[in-house]
N, C-alpha and C positions, 0 to 999 in steps of 0.2 A: 534834697530830705535828710532829715536829725535820726540817731539814731533809734531815739524813742517814740520818732513818730508813727512807727508801726507797731507801739502799744497798742493789744487789743482795749484794754484800759489801763489809764495814766497812773505808772508805779508797782503794775503787776506782768504777769510773767503771760497771762491768759484768762479765759473767761472763767468767772466764776461757778463754781459748781451749784448744782443747786440746792436752795435751802444756804447758804451763804451771802453775807449781805457787807455792804462797806459801812463801816460804823464811823470813824475818821481817820483822815490822809492828812498830812504837813512836813514840814520840810525845816531845816535849818536855817535860823539866820545868819547870815555872812559877815554879819559885824562881830553876832556875838560869840558867830563859831571860833572866828578869829583871835577873839581873847582867851576864853575857856578853853579850847580843844589845840587851839595852835600855840599860844602861851606869849600872843602879842606882845602884851604888855611888859612883859620880863625882855622879851627881845629890846624893842623899843626902851627900857630901864637901860639896856647892857649899853647901845650904844649912847643914850644917853650919857653914861658914866665915862664913859671911853672920850667924847669928847670932851667933857667936863675935863678928865686927867690931862689932857691932847692940851686947852688953855693952859691951866695949871702950870704948866711944864715950858710952856713961851714957844708951843708949835704950832702956829696958824694953818701951817697950810697941814699939816700929820692931824689937825681938829676938821678941817676942810675935806678932808677926804676920807676919814672915819662917817663923817656926818652924810657925806654923799654913800657910802658903802650901810651907813643905817638903812637910808631913804629906799635904798638896794632892798635891804633883808624885806622890810618890812612892805615894799609893793607885792615884794614875793608871795610873806604870808595870807596878805590879802588877797591877795589874786586867786591865791588856792582855795583860800576858805569862799569865795565869791564862783567859784565852780565847784567847789562841792554842793556847795547851797544849789547849784539850780539842775545839779544832774541827781542829786536825794530825792525820794521819796520814800515818807514812811505811811505804813496804811495797817489801818487794826481793823481787821473784821468780828463776826460774832465766831471767829472759826480758828483765827492764827495772827501773829504780828509776822508785816513784811517791810525785808529793807529793801530796796532799789537804792543800789548804792555802788559808786566806783562812776572815777572820772575818765581815765582812758581805756576801763575795760568794764561797762554796766555787767553788773550780776545781780539776782535776785535772794534773799539770805530768807528761807521761811523756815518761823516760829511758831508749830504748834501752841495755841492755848496751854491746853494739857500737859505739855513741858515746861511750862514756865513756876519754876519754883520761888517768885517773890518780883517785885518791881521797886526801887527807890527809886523816888524823886529826889531831884537837889536842885534847891532853888538857885537863880546863878542874879535875881535882882530884873525890878520892874515888868515882873508875868513869867519873864525867861526861867527855863531849864531843861536838866539835864533826866532820861528816864534810861536807869541802866535794869536790863533782865538777866536773872539769875538763871541756870537751866539745872533742871532735874534730871541724872543720870549723865549717862558718857554724851559727849557731840564729835560731832567732826570742823567745828568751825577751830581756825588758829589765831592766834592775835594779828598775827599781819593779813590776814583775810579780813577780820573784821577792820582792822585801823581805815580810816581815825572816830569810827565809829561804835569804841571797843570803851571799855571800863578803863583807865589807867590803873599799871603796875599790877593787872590779875593776868600775867603770863600763861599760870600752870592750865588752868580751870577761866577761859578769856569769858568776857559779858558783853553781849550785846549791847549800845546802849544806842537811844534815842537823843540827838545833838542836838541843845541852843534851840530849843523849842516855845513859840511863844502862845503864849498859854498853856505852860505847860502843865498846870494844875488842871487842866480840863480834860486833856489829853491821860493822865494818867487816873484820873476819873474812871472814863470808858473805858480803861484798859480791866481795869477794878470792877468791873462793873460785868464787862464781857469774860472776865476770865473767872468770878465766882457765878455766872450762870451755864457756863459748859463745863464747869468742873465735876458738877454735883449731876449730871448727863453721864459726864463716865463714869465716873462711882455707881450711878446703878444699871449703868450696862455691864458693867464688871460684873457686877452683884450679881444681877440675872441668871445667867450659866451655873455661878457657884448655887442660886439657892435651888435649881433644876437640880442639879448632879446630887445634895442632901436631901431632896424630899424626896423618902422610900414607893416604890414604883408598885399602885396597887396589886395584889392578885399574884406579888413574885413568889408567894410563900403558896400558895395552891398548886403554881404551874411547878413545881419542883419535889414537890409531897408526892 
């Protein structure tokens, strides 16, 4: 039995509470993830340059060894990307975004929609893309906790990122609609107590007279 076989709902730590529904689920594409998140093209280009330099320098054995190390490095990169793709599930509900992530140690990160300050879509070509989520207020999420599902170089205030998504624009549209639907509800629920407190209490003057 695999670790995730005991999940009551795929990608979620428990059953959905009443009134919550799954709007979308997805996972990274392994090959796109390797290129966009792990820099597979840069790593491959680096080893190609080293092999070329060795050949120009007249050291065929060095070129052969370098090529071997390059193949090993690329195998590790794409192998890790495949593990990430298999262990990751991104979920958007009408109340939150959930990231089930972790290759060696699985964890679920819950992001309530009312805490989202924005979402940035970065197109990667052929319909693939990343969605970075900015959070309002303080957060206990660290960059190391989120990586590789974190926006690059945002160390001071890490931003969770849905990585290498097929049909990323569709996922971004669903997230935008869900957030737009829940924020007015939250604002109304917060405004109701304030309006009640501000309303004058009938008969208060007579009771104190």
